[in-house]
Each structure stands twice: as structure tokens, then as C-alpha cells.
C-alpha positions as CSV (number, residue, x, y, z in Angstrom):
1,X,-3.3,-6.9,25.8
2,X,-6.5,-8.9,25.8
3,X,-7.1,-8.1,22.2
4,X,-3.8,-9.4,21.0
5,X,-3.8,-12.8,23.8
6,X,-7.8,-13.4,22.3
7,X,-6.1,-13.3,18.5
8,X,-3.1,-15.6,19.4
9,X,-5.7,-18.3,20.8
10,X,-8.2,-18.0,17.7
11,X,-5.2,-18.0,15.4
12,X,-3.5,-21.2,17.2
13,X,-6.6,-22.9,17.4
14,X,-7.4,-22.4,13.7
15,X,-3.8,-23.3,12.8
16,X,-4.4,-26.8,14.9
17,X,-7.9,-27.9,13.1
18,X,-5.5,-27.3,10.0
19,X,-2.7,-29.0,10.9
20,X,-5.1,-32.3,11.9
21,X,-5.6,-33.1,8.2
22,X,-2.1,-32.2,6.9
23,X,0.2,-34.5,9.4
24,X,2.9,-37.1,8.4
25,X,4.7,-35.0,5.9
26,X,7.5,-32.9,4.9
27,X,7.2,-29.4,3.9
28,X,9.8,-27.0,2.3
29,X,10.4,-23.3,2.7
30,X,12.9,-21.0,1.4
31,X,14.1,-18.0,3.8
32,X,16.3,-15.3,3.8
33,X,19.7,-15.2,5.6
34,X,19.9,-11.7,6.9
35,X,21.3,-11.6,9.9
36,X,19.2,-14.2,12.0
37,X,16.3,-14.4,9.6
38,X,17.6,-18.1,9.2
39,X,17.4,-19.1,12.7
40,X,14.6,-17.4,13.3
41,X,13.1,-19.6,10.2
42,X,13.9,-22.7,11.1
43,X,12.7,-21.8,14.8
44,X,9.7,-21.3,13.8
45,X,9.4,-23.9,11.5
46,X,10.8,-26.5,14.2
47,X,7.8,-25.4,16.7
48,X,5.4,-26.3,13.9
49,X,6.8,-29.7,12.9
50,X,6.5,-30.5,17.0
51,X,3.0,-29.5,17.1
52,X,1.7,-30.9,13.9
53,X,4.0,-34.1,13.3
54,X,5.2,-33.1,10.3
55,X,8.9,-32.0,9.3
56,X,9.9,-28.6,8.2
57,X,13.2,-28.0,5.9
58,X,14.8,-25.2,4.7
59,X,16.0,-24.4,2.6
60,X,18.3,-21.4,2.1
61,X,18.5,-18.9,-0.2
62,X,20.7,-16.5,-1.3
63,X,21.5,-13.2,0.6
64,X,21.1,-10.7,-1.9
65,X,17.5,-10.1,-3.0
66,X,18.0,-10.1,-6.8
67,X,20.2,-13.6,-6.6
68,X,17.0,-14.9,-4.5
69,X,14.8,-13.7,-7.1
70,X,16.8,-15.5,-9.8
71,X,16.3,-18.6,-8.1
72,X,13.4,-18.7,-7.4
73,X,12.0,-17.7,-11.1
74,X,14.2,-20.4,-12.4
75,X,12.4,-23.0,-10.1
76,X,9.1,-21.7,-10.7
77,X,9.4,-21.7,-14.7
78,X,10.8,-25.4,-14.2
79,X,6.7,-26.2,-11.9
80,X,9.6,-27.4,-9.6
81,X,7.7,-29.0,-6.4
82,X,11.6,-29.1,-4.5
83,X,10.1,-26.2,-2.7
84,X,6.6,-25.4,-1.2
85,X,6.7,-22.4,0.3
86,X,8.7,-19.4,-0.4
87,X,9.8,-15.9,1.0
88,X,8.4,-13.0,-0.7
89,X,9.7,-9.9,-1.2
90,X,6.9,-7.2,-0.6
91,X,7.6,-6.2,-4.5
92,X,7.4,-9.5,-5.9
93,X,3.9,-10.8,-5.7
94,X,2.8,-8.6,-8.8
95,X,5.7,-10.6,-10.7
96,X,5.5,-14.1,-9.5
97,X,1.4,-14.3,-8.6
98,X,0.7,-16.8,-12.0
99,X,2.7,-19.2,-9.7
100,X,1.5,-19.2,-6.3
101,X,-2.2,-20.8,-4.9
102,X,-4.7,-18.3,-4.3
103,X,-5.2,-18.4,-0.1
104,X,-8.4,-16.5,-0.1
105,X,-11.0,-19.4,0.7
106,X,-7.9,-21.5,2.2
107,X,-6.9,-19.0,5.1
108,X,-10.0,-17.9,7.2
109,X,-11.3,-14.2,6.5
110,X,-10.7,-13.6,9.9
111,X,-7.2,-14.0,9.7
112,X,-6.9,-12.5,6.7
113,X,-8.3,-9.0,8.1
114,X,-6.5,-8.9,11.3
115,X,-3.1,-8.1,9.2
116,X,-2.7,-4.3,8.2
117,X,-4.8,-3.6,4.9
118,X,-2.4,-2.7,2.5
119,X,0.0,-5.1,3.4
120,X,-2.7,-7.5,2.5
121,X,-3.3,-5.2,-0.8
122,X,0.4,-5.6,-1.8
123,X,0.0,-9.3,-1.5
124,X,-3.3,-9.2,-3.8
125,X,-2.7,-9.3,-7.1
126,X,-6.0,-8.8,-9.0
127,X,-8.7,-11.0,-6.1
128,X,-5.8,-13.8,-5.8
129,X,-4.6,-13.4,-2.3
130,X,-0.7,-14.5,-3.3
131,X,0.9,-14.6,0.3
132,X,0.4,-13.4,3.9
133,X,2.4,-10.9,5.6
134,X,5.2,-12.0,7.8
135,X,6.9,-8.9,9.0
136,X,7.4,-5.6,7.4
137,X,10.1,-3.2,7.0
138,X,11.5,0.3,6.8
139,X,14.8,2.0,6.3
140,X,16.0,3.2,9.9
141,X,18.6,5.8,10.8
142,X,20.7,3.9,14.0
143,X,23.6,6.9,15.5
144,X,25.6,6.0,18.3
145,X,24.6,8.0,21.4
146,X,27.7,8.2,22.9
147,X,29.2,9.5,20.1
148,X,26.7,12.3,19.8
149,X,26.5,13.3,23.3
150,X,30.8,13.4,23.0
151,X,30.6,15.5,20.3
152,X,28.0,18.0,21.8
153,X,25.0,16.6,20.2
154,X,21.5,16.7,21.6
155,X,19.5,14.6,19.2
156,X,19.9,12.7,16.1
157,X,20.0,15.0,12.6
158,X,16.8,15.7,11.0
159,X,18.0,16.5,7.4
160,X,20.7,15.2,5.4
161,X,22.7,18.2,5.8
162,X,22.9,17.8,9.3
163,X,23.7,14.3,9.3
164,X,26.6,15.2,6.4
165,X,27.8,18.0,9.2
166,X,27.9,16.0,12.6
167,X,29.4,12.6,10.9
168,X,31.9,15.0,9.4
169,X,32.7,16.1,12.9
170,X,32.9,13.1,14.7
171,X,34.5,11.0,12.3
172,X,37.2,13.8,11.9
173,X,37.7,13.3,16.1
174,X,37.6,9.8,16.0
175,X,40.1,9.1,13.3
176,X,42.8,10.7,15.8
177,X,42.7,7.6,17.4
178,X,41.3,5.1,15.5
179,X,41.6,5.3,11.6
180,X,38.8,2.8,10.9
181,X,36.5,5.3,12.3
182,X,33.8,6.2,9.1
183,X,30.9,8.4,10.1
184,X,28.6,7.1,7.9
185,X,27.5,3.8,6.1
186,X,24.6,2.4,3.9
187,X,23.8,0.2,1.6
188,X,25.5,1.3,-2.1
189,X,25.7,-1.9,-3.7
190,X,24.1,-2.1,-7.3
191,X,21.0,-4.4,-6.2
192,X,17.6,-4.3,-4.7
193,X,19.2,-2.4,-1.7
194,X,20.5,0.2,-3.0
195,X,17.2,0.8,-5.0
196,X,15.9,1.5,-1.2
197,X,17.6,3.4,-0.5
198,X,18.0,5.6,-3.4
199,X,13.8,5.8,-3.3
200,X,14.7,7.3,0.3
201,X,16.6,9.8,-0.8
202,X,14.6,11.0,-4.1
203,X,11.4,10.9,-2.1
204,X,12.6,12.9,1.1
205,X,14.4,15.7,-1.7
206,X,10.9,15.9,-3.1
207,X,11.5,14.4,-6.2
208,X,9.1,11.7,-6.7
209,X,9.0,7.9,-6.7
210,X,10.5,6.9,-10.1
211,X,6.9,6.0,-11.6
212,X,4.2,7.5,-10.2
213,X,1.0,5.4,-9.2
214,X,-0.7,6.0,-12.6
215,X,2.4,4.7,-14.4
216,X,4.0,7.9,-15.8
217,X,7.8,8.0,-15.8
218,X,8.6,10.7,-13.0
219,X,12.4,10.5,-12.4
220,X,13.9,13.3,-15.0
221,X,13.7,16.4,-12.5
222,X,15.9,18.7,-10.6
223,X,15.5,17.2,-7.3
224,X,15.9,13.7,-8.2
225,X,19.3,14.9,-9.5
226,X,20.3,16.4,-6.9
227,X,19.4,13.8,-4.3
228,X,21.6,11.9,-6.1
229,X,24.4,14.6,-6.3
230,X,24.2,14.3,-2.7
231,X,24.7,10.9,-1.7
232,X,27.4,10.6,-4.4
233,X,29.2,13.2,-2.2
234,X,29.6,11.0,0.6
235,X,31.6,8.8,-0.3
236,X,35.1,9.1,0.1
237,X,34.1,12.3,2.6
238,X,31.8,10.8,5.5
239,X,31.7,7.2,4.0
240,X,34.3,4.8,2.8
241,X,34.9,4.6,-1.0
242,X,34.3,0.6,-0.3
243,X,30.6,1.8,1.0
244,X,29.7,1.4,-2.9
245,X,30.5,-2.6,-2.3
246,X,27.9,-2.7,0.6
247,X,25.0,-4.7,0.8
248,X,22.9,-4.9,4.8
249,X,25.2,-7.1,6.0
250,X,28.5,-5.5,5.8
251,X,26.7,-1.5,6.7
252,X,25.8,-3.7,9.9
253,X,29.5,-5.1,10.4
254,X,31.1,-1.7,10.2
255,X,28.8,-0.1,12.4
256,X,27.9,-3.2,15.2
257,X,32.0,-3.1,15.3
258,X,32.3,0.3,16.5
259,X,33.5,1.9,13.9
260,X,30.4,4.2,12.4
261,X,28.6,6.8,13.7
262,X,25.4,6.4,11.6
263,X,24.3,3.3,9.4
264,X,21.1,3.1,7.9
265,X,19.6,-0.3,7.9
266,X,16.5,-2.4,8.6
267,X,14.8,-3.0,12.0
268,X,16.1,-6.3,12.3
269,X,19.9,-4.9,12.9
270,X,18.7,-3.3,16.5
271,X,18.7,-7.1,17.8
272,X,21.8,-7.8,16.8
273,X,23.5,-4.8,17.8
274,X,22.3,-5.4,21.6
275,X,23.7,-8.6,20.8
276,X,26.8,-10.0,23.6
277,X,28.8,-9.8,21.2
278,X,27.9,-6.0,19.7
279,X,30.9,-3.6,20.7
280,X,28.2,-0.9,20.6
281,X,25.4,-2.8,23.0
282,X,23.5,-0.3,24.9
283,X,25.4,2.6,22.6
284,X,22.6,2.8,20.1
285,X,19.8,4.9,18.9
286,X,17.0,4.9,16.3
287,X,15.4,7.6,14.4
288,X,13.8,8.1,11.2
289,X,15.9,8.7,8.2
290,X,16.9,12.2,7.4
291,X,15.1,14.8,4.7
292,X,15.7,16.8,2.5
293,X,15.3,20.6,1.9
294,X,13.5,22.5,0.0
295,X,9.6,22.0,-1.2
296,X,8.5,18.5,-1.5
297,X,10.9,17.5,1.2
298,X,10.0,15.1,3.9
299,X,10.8,12.2,5.9
300,X,10.8,9.2,3.5
301,X,11.4,5.2,4.9
302,X,11.5,2.8,2.2
303,X,9.1,0.1,2.5
304,X,10.2,-3.3,3.2
305,X,9.3,-6.4,4.7
306,X,8.7,-10.4,3.8
307,X,5.9,-12.8,2.6
308,X,5.2,-16.2,2.8
309,X,3.2,-17.6,-0.5
310,X,2.5,-21.2,-1.6
311,X,4.3,-22.9,-4.9
312,X,1.3,-23.7,-7.4
313,X,3.8,-27.1,-7.7
314,X,3.9,-28.3,-4.4
315,X,2.9,-31.7,-3.6
316,X,1.8,-30.9,0.0
317,X,-0.1,-27.8,-0.3
318,X,-2.5,-28.5,2.5
319,X,0.4,-29.3,5.2
320,X,2.5,-25.8,3.4
321,X,-0.9,-23.8,3.7
322,X,-0.8,-24.7,7.7
323,X,2.8,-23.5,8.2
324,X,2.5,-20.3,5.9
325,X,-1.0,-19.7,8.3
326,X,1.2,-20.8,11.7
327,X,4.4,-19.0,11.0
328,X,2.5,-15.8,10.0
329,X,0.4,-15.8,12.8
330,X,0.4,-13.5,16.0
331,X,2.2,-16.2,18.4
332,X,5.3,-16.7,15.9
333,X,5.5,-13.0,15.0
334,X,5.4,-12.1,18.6
335,X,8.5,-14.3,19.6
336,X,10.3,-13.0,16.0
337,X,9.4,-9.2,17.1
338,X,10.9,-9.8,20.4
339,X,13.9,-12.2,19.7
340,X,14.8,-10.5,16.2
341,X,13.2,-6.9,15.8
342,X,11.4,-8.2,13.0
343,X,7.8,-5.9,13.0
344,X,4.4,-7.4,12.9
345,X,2.2,-6.8,10.0
346,X,-0.5,-7.3,12.7
347,X,-1.9,-4.2,14.5
348,X,-2.6,-5.0,17.8
349,X,1.1,-6.7,18.4
350,X,2.2,-2.7,18.2
351,X,0.2,-2.5,21.6
352,X,2.4,-5.6,23.0
353,X,4.0,-4.5,26.3
354,X,6.6,-7.8,25.9
355,X,7.4,-6.4,22.3
356,X,7.5,-2.7,23.5
357,X,10.1,-3.3,26.0
358,X,12.4,-5.2,24.2
359,X,11.8,-2.6,20.9
360,X,11.2,0.6,22.5
361,X,11.1,2.4,19.1
362,X,8.4,0.2,17.3
363,X,5.6,2.8,19.6
364,X,7.4,5.7,18.3
365,X,8.3,5.2,15.0
366,X,5.0,3.3,14.5
367,X,4.1,6.0,11.6
368,X,7.4,5.0,10.1
369,X,6.3,1.6,10.0
370,X,2.6,2.2,8.3
371,X,3.3,5.0,6.0
372,X,6.6,4.0,4.2
373,X,7.0,5.0,0.4
374,X,6.9,2.2,-1.5
375,X,9.0,1.4,-4.8
376,X,7.3,1.3,-7.9
377,X,6.1,-2.1,-7.9
378,X,2.5,-2.1,-8.0
379,X,2.1,0.6,-11.6
380,X,4.9,-1.1,-13.1
381,X,4.1,-4.8,-12.7
382,X,6.3,-7.8,-14.5
383,X,8.8,-5.2,-15.3
384,X,9.2,-4.2,-12.2
385,X,12.6,-6.1,-11.8
386,X,14.2,-4.4,-15.1
387,X,12.9,-0.9,-13.7
388,X,14.7,-1.7,-10.2
389,X,18.1,-2.7,-11.6
390,X,17.9,0.4,-14.0
391,X,17.5,2.6,-11.1
392,X,20.1,1.3,-9.3
393,X,22.6,0.9,-11.8
394,X,22.2,4.3,-12.6
395,X,22.3,5.6,-9.3
396,X,25.6,3.4,-8.5
397,X,27.0,5.1,-11.8
398,X,26.5,8.4,-10.1
399,X,27.9,7.2,-6.4
400,X,31.1,5.9,-7.9
401,X,31.4,9.5,-10.1
402,X,30.8,7.7,-13.6
403,X,28.1,10.1,-14.0
404,X,26.5,13.3,-12.3
405,X,22.9,13.5,-11.1
406,X,21.5,15.1,-13.7
407,X,22.8,13.0,-16.3
408,X,21.7,10.4,-14.4
409,X,18.2,10.5,-14.0
410,X,18.4,12.0,-18.2
411,X,19.3,8.5,-19.0
412,X,17.5,6.9,-16.8
413,X,14.2,8.4,-18.0
414,X,14.9,7.2,-21.5
415,X,15.7,3.5,-20.6
416,X,12.6,3.2,-18.5
417,X,10.6,4.7,-21.4
418,X,12.2,1.8,-23.5
419,X,11.2,-0.8,-20.9
420,X,7.6,0.3,-20.1
421,X,7.3,0.4,-24.4
422,X,3.7,0.0,-24.7
423,X,2.8,-0.3,-21.4
424,X,3.7,-1.7,-18.1
């Protein structure tokens, strides 16, 4: 605790010093809207504004990441100064680096060193620090503790086969009195969220990471095909047909209404599930996502997370840097962890007693958050968005029964080779 408190005091002092030179301007920040994300951004911005005499204007970004990226690219391509601070997905720095200032030399070196090294590495393109890590994410399995007990289970499933068996049994029993009840909900819509889910399926079944670290296309293999076929087998059995249109919030809505035994989602869903309006408050368990069977099978959670970067085109860069440093600092990250279940990007906060009291699973699943499976944004660089869209599209075709896993991965490999061309 002493280390964490010292870090908070140090960062607050540095932020105050920066703020003293950047008072009296309006800084616009683009924030997401998933769960209570927008409110948390507004609250944090208000605290900074009160402390500095500046004003924060919050730009409400689209919910879906694909839509958000498209909007950002339009703004940045036009060199618009309308937005000063952007909330960036962990896979975007390589695509957008040219539009953001280098935070090296503008943010104290001690502050940069206080983050997880891997997250700073993800935000670094060449020698340029494009953004600061704001919160990190990894996919988790949520389950109804009361339902498992009711149907004779003592622990969460550890394999996908176990999940399917448990979900089917619970669903069959519950549908006798509640026809809306389903076994499992996840993100099945054709968008970046499906890329995350499908990376987890493929990696957990020993099917590789679509494109490996050297840039080689690896998706065309039997384990990857099997993983997609397995996921497709859930649709219309333990998952509703509509799951192929679900994003994070659609899945959470069903689970939180008490109509699903299991759910795949991000950590933010925990705090909302414990809210006063939640029908499953006090009945939620969290576990690592299951793994497949056979050679190479392992637990795999997609690495997510969001960063804060300052636009090259901002007319208030000094104040914008101050806001970024403040929001990504330990005091704000602690508030966000306790109130919104947003995972800190500062190792010191994982030992904070207040955070662990609010989110008991942070400690037990620490390795899930720090050892998550990355999407291939690094090796594919500026072409990652095309790669992801091709991947999620192929997966969606399998989920909706348009093709099978074997044909999908073979066709995807051909598509990716065309996207790659002479190189990533």
C-alpha cells in the first residue's frame, strides 16, 4: 500500500505542476460508451477540470469499436482540431501513430516506467510513445453461482466441452419455467468483438494466432477449423440464434436480466452486475475462459484495453497532455477500478486493499490479465483492420452456417495473403 500511495502522491504532484501552466482552456476528449464508460470519463474529466481551472468537453464516441475507428480516421485524416484527446484501442497505435504526439519527454520518465512494460510496448511505435495505458482488459467467463449449485456443479467449467454440457443441462431445467433462459451468451456480431472472442477460441484450441509474430499467416490449420466449428455448434443449442447479432452490451443485458447461465465478457461487466438494478447481484462468479482439448490447448483471454493519446492537431496540447497524465494516473485508475471494474495498467494497484475488496477476482485472475493473448496488430501493422475484418467475417459465416471451419480458414488464408501482398 505504501508504494501505491507514494506513486499516487508523486503523480498528483507532477500533474499539478503541469496543470499550473495549462489553465483556462477547453480540452475535448473522445470517450467510449460501453457500460458506465462514458460516465466514468465524464467524472474523471470533471475532477481534473476542478483541480486546474480548465474545462473538459466529452465527445461521445460510437459504441462499436469498428464504427469508432472509422470516425477517428475521418477526423484525423482531415487534421481536425475538434478532438484533443482520443481513447485508443490497444490494437490501434500502429495504424494511427502518425496523428499523435510523442509523449516521450513530455510525460516524466518515472511515470512511464510505472506502467506494465508490455502495455507501454504496445503503445510504442518505433521510438514514439503514442499513448498512455488507461485500463487493460481480458476476456472472462461469468457464471451464475446459484445455477451451478442448483444443478449439482461445484466449480466453473475448465474446458469448452464442459461448458457446453453444463450450459445445456441448466438451460433445459430453467426453460421449464422461463422460455427465455439460455445457456451461454457471447459476442457473435461481425465486428472487432467477434475477433476477440474468436481469437480466444482458436488460441485455446491450439490453433495459433491468425498471423504469427514473424508475419506468417497461420490460420489455415485443423485446430483453428475445429475451434470455429465448435463455436458454431453452440448457436441454436446453448446459445440463441440471435447471438450472431450480439455485442458486449446485448450479451450483458441478457445475463444481467437473469436469463443466461454463462457469459463471455470484459471485466467492466462485474460492477454493473452487482448494481442495484441487476437481477443477478450477489450470484455472479468469474473464472478464466475454458480451453479446448488436445495438443496445444490452453486457457486464452483476448488482450484488450484502452489508451489515451494527444492529437497532433490539438490546439491545446499542453493541457491535453496534463489531462492524459491525470486520467491515466494511479488516483484515477483506483477510482475507476473500484467503481467500474476497470483493470489498472499500474502493477502497484493490484496490491491495493480497497481495489481487491471491490473486485476479489483481480487477485486470483491476475495472470489472466497480464498474460492475455494479443490480436495480431503488431505483425500486421497498418493492415490490421483489414485482417481483423476478414477474420471476423469468416468466423461469422461459420457461426451463421454459411460455411464450415475447414473451408473458412482455407479461404481466410487466401484473403489474408492478398491483403498482405508484398508485406505487412
